[in-house]
N, C-alpha and C positions, 0 to 999 in steps of 0.2 A: 597223887600229885596232879596239880592243875595242868590241863592240856594246853600246849602252846601251838598256835597256828604255825605249821611248817613253812609257810611262806612269809612269816613275820621277820622283822629285824632281830628280835630277841632270839628266835630259833637259830638264825644264821650266825649271830654272835656266839651263842653257845656252841654251835657246831665248829666254829673257828677255834675257840678255846680248847675244845675236846680234841680236835685234830692236832693242834700244837702240842698238847700234853702227851698224846699218844706217840707222836714222833720223837719227842724228847725222851720219854720213858723207854721206847724201843732202842734208841741210840745208846742210852745209858746202860741198858741191859746188855747190849752187844759188847760195849766196852768193858763192862764188868766181867764178861766171859772171855775177854781178850780175843774177840773175833776181829779179823783183819779189816773187813769191809762193813763196818757198822751202818754205813749209809743205806745198805740194802734193807736193813731192819726199819729204819726211819721211813724210807720210801714205801715199803710195804704197808706200814701203818697208815700213811697218807692215802694210799690207793684204796684200801678197804673201808676206811671210815666213811660212813654215810649218815644222813640226817636222822633216820629212824633206826631203832634197835633191830627191827626185822630186816631192813635192807643191809645193815652192817653185818648181821649174822649170816645172811645169804652170801654177801660178798666175801666174808671170811672163809666160809665153807668152800666157795668157788675157788678162791685163791689157794687155800690150803690143800684141797684135794687135787687141784690142777698142778700144784707144785710137787706133790708126792708122785703123781704120774709122770711128770716131766723129768723129775730126778731119776726115776727108775729107767726111763729111756736113755738118759744121759749116761748112767752107769753102764748100761748094756753097750752103748756106743764106745765108751772109754775102754771097756774090756775087750770088745770084739774087733776094734780097728786100731792098727798101729798108728803111732803119732808121726805120720808122714804127710806132706802137703796134699797128695792125691787122696789118701784115705781120710784125712780130716774133712776135706770138702765132701766126699762121698757120705761119710757118717752124718755130717751136718744136714746134708740134703735129705737123706733117707728118714732121719728121726723127725725133722721139722715137717717134711712132706706128709709123713704118716699122721702126725698130730693134727695138721691142717685138714686132712681128709676126715679124721674122726670127729671134727666139729660138726659134721653132718648129723651125728648122733647125740653129742653132748657138748655144750659150749665150754665146759671146763678144759677141753683139749686145746683151746686157744691159749690158756694160761700154761698148759703143759708144754706147748711149743716154746713159749717165752722162757720157762724154767730150763728146758733142755739146752737152749742157747746159752743161758747164763752159766749153768754148771759145766757144760762141755767146753765152751770157749774160754771161760775164765780160768779153767785149770790147764789150758795149753801152756807148755813151757815148764811145767812143774816136773822136775826129774823124779822126785819121790813123793809119795803120798798124794797122787793126783786125785784119787777118789775122795780122800779125806778133805782135800782142799775144796772140791766141788760140793761135798755134803755140808761143809761149813756154811756155804752160801744158802743152802736150804734151811739150815738152822737160823740164819739171820732173817730170812723171810718169815719163818714160823714165829720168831720172836716179835716181829712187827705185827703180824696178824693177831697174836695173843694179846699184845698191848692194846691194839685198837678195839678188840672185843671187850676187854676188861673195862676200858674207859667208856665205851658205848653203853654197856649194861649198868655200870655203877654210878656214873656221873650224869645227872640230868637226862635220864633215859627218855627219849622221844618215842613213845610207843605207838605202833599202828593200832593197837586195841583201843587206846584212848582217843585217837583220831577218829576211829570208826564209831565209837560211842557218841562223840560230839556230832559227827555227820548225821547219824541216825536221829539224834534229837531234833536237829534242824529240819531234816527231811520229813519226819512224821508230822511236824508242825506245818510245813509247807504242803504236805499231802492233804491235811485236814482243811487247809484254806482252799486248795484246788477243788476238793470235794464239794465244799460249800458253794464255790463259784459255779460248778457244773450243775448242781441241783437247782440253784437259783435261776440259772438260764433255762433249765428244763421247765420249771414251774412258771416262768414268764412266757408261756405259750411257745416254748421250744426256740428261744432266741439263739441263733448260731453263735459260735465262738471261733477264735482263731485256731485253725487246725494245728498250728505249731505251739499251742499253749503249753503242752506237756513235754516238749522236746528236751528242754534243759533239765527238768525234774527227772525225766526218764534216764537221761545220760548220767546224772549224778547217782541215781539209785543203782544203775548197772555197774558203776565203779566200785560199789561197796563189796562186790564179790571178790575183787582182787585184794582189797585190804583184809578181808576175812581169811583168805588163803595165807596171807603173810602171818596172821596171828596163829593159825592152826599149824603151819609148817615150821615156824621159827620161834615166835614169842612164847608159845605154850610150853616150850622146853624150860623156860626160866621164870615164868610168872604164873601165878595161880589165878586164872580167869575162868568165869563160867562161860566156856565157849559154846556150850549147848544153847544157853539163853541168847548169846550173841548171834549165833547162827539162826535161831528161830526169829529174831528180830529182822535179820536180813531177808529171810525167806518171806516173812509176812509183808515187809515193805515191797518186795518184788511183786507179790500177788496184788497188793493195793495199787501199785503203778499200772499193772496190766488191766485191772478193772477200771481205773480212771481213764485209761486210753480208750477202752471199749465204750465207756460212758460218753466220752467226747465224740467218738465216731457215731454212736446212736443219735446223739443230740444234733449233730450236723447233717444227719441223713434225713432231712425234712423236705416234704413236698407240700406245696400249697400253704394255706393258713394254719397257724398253730391252734391248739385247743387247751381248754382249762382242765386241770387235773383235780378230780373230786377227792382224791386221796391226799391232798396237800397237807392237812394236819398230821396224818400218820407219817408221811414222808419227812416232814420237818422234825418230828419226834425221833425218827430213825436216824436222821442226819445228826441231830444233837448228840445222841448216844454214840454214834460212830465216831464223830469228831472228838468227843470226850475220851473214847478208848484210844484213839490214835495219839492224842496228846499225852495220855498216861503212859503208853508204851514208850514213846519218845523220851519221857522223863525217867524211865526206869521204874515206874510204879505199876502195880497190878491193876489192869482195867477191871471195871465192874461188869462181869458177865450178865448179872441179873437185869441191868438196865437195857443192855443191848439185846438180850434174849427176849425181853418183854416187848421192845420196840419192833423187832422182827416179827414176833407173833402177832402183834396188833396190826401191822401192815398186811400180813398174810390174811388175817381174819377180815379186815376191811375189804380187801380185794375180792375175797370170796363172797362177801355180802353184795358188792356191786355187780358181780357176775350173776348172782342169783336174781338180782333185780333187772338184769338185762342191760345194764348201763354200758357194757362193752360193745353192745351191738350197734351203737351210734357211730362207731369208728369205721372208716374204710380199712381195708386189710393192711395197707402200708402203715397207717397211723397206729393200728393195733400192734403190729410187729415192732414199731418203734418204741411204744410204751413198754411192752414186755421185755424188749431187749435192754432198755435202760433200767427197768425195775430188777431184772435178773442181775445186772452188775451191782446195783445197790445191795441187793440181798446177799450175794455171795461175797462181797467185800465185808459185809457185816459178819458173815459166817467165818471168814478167814480170821477176823479179829477175835471172834469167840474161840476159835481153835487155839489162837495164841494165848488167850486168857486161861485156857484149860491145859496149858503146857504142851500144846501140839496135838492134843487129842481131837478127834472129829467132834464137832458140836452137836451132832445128831439132828441137824435141821432137815426139813423135808427135802426130798430129792428134787433136782431141777425139773420144773414143769409138772410137779405133782398135782396138788389141788388147785394150782393157779393157772393151769393151761386154759386157753380160750376155748369156749364151746363152739361147736360148729353151727 
């Protein structure tokens, strides 16, 4: 199914239709079971219905588990305290206060406190079958939760996994563009860039982790997704974002006049292979490890040749450190993409600072 932007009008129109259907279905089910207060079922359906399947499942579980805990406390209060004004106030205080305290450990106790009030207070005045009267309210809530869950999963499911895939596609493309911008600036005699250049990109990449957790905790129960591949994409993009930030820091850590890079052809080739790999991963295609591996090896070889020729000796220490810092980021970004291309296995590239460390 084509992913719909959760902030779009279409997504919210669908959400409105789904919420309306869930409330009608819940109320109709409660009436069919001859439950006295069917509006609790409709109200519960409205409360738990969320835009995405993952959020709906989370809210359903939150409300259902909290309802079960609250119902248990209400039953204990009904059995333990006689139905007198003083005992009623005391039972209500103790059960709600305990639930409120327990929110320190789990947020579902907030829902437990609400359910305790509903079951305990709604059953007041019932001369017979007070427990049954209260538990019927729990059944109404469960019906509402079940209807909301069914509608969320079966009708126009707005999945966090689909949203994450689309976000990753755009972010890998944006990361490739930023990579090119940083390398161009470095090759233009280390022209500095805005230190905030990567802030928006880094924030968007960091948000992916929350979406991935929703997929793993909730959607994986109902849909067959390759969560390992999805997690590998998220991890790879996290690494790319860190390397890009380090590249920006190295670029802006400049003193005095810039210098020409003799390795420009090799770095351009490495950049092209790296950007191609990032685009491929974003589109869900297997990147070509051969091209990236060859570009990394060519850059390493060229650097070794320049060192043997004594070319690095023309640099002051700060310039030399700046170059190797930037090159280190280029190299390890490429290695991370190779690792992704090989299914998460280490690419077997030379260790940091191996043959390319500057000579004394």
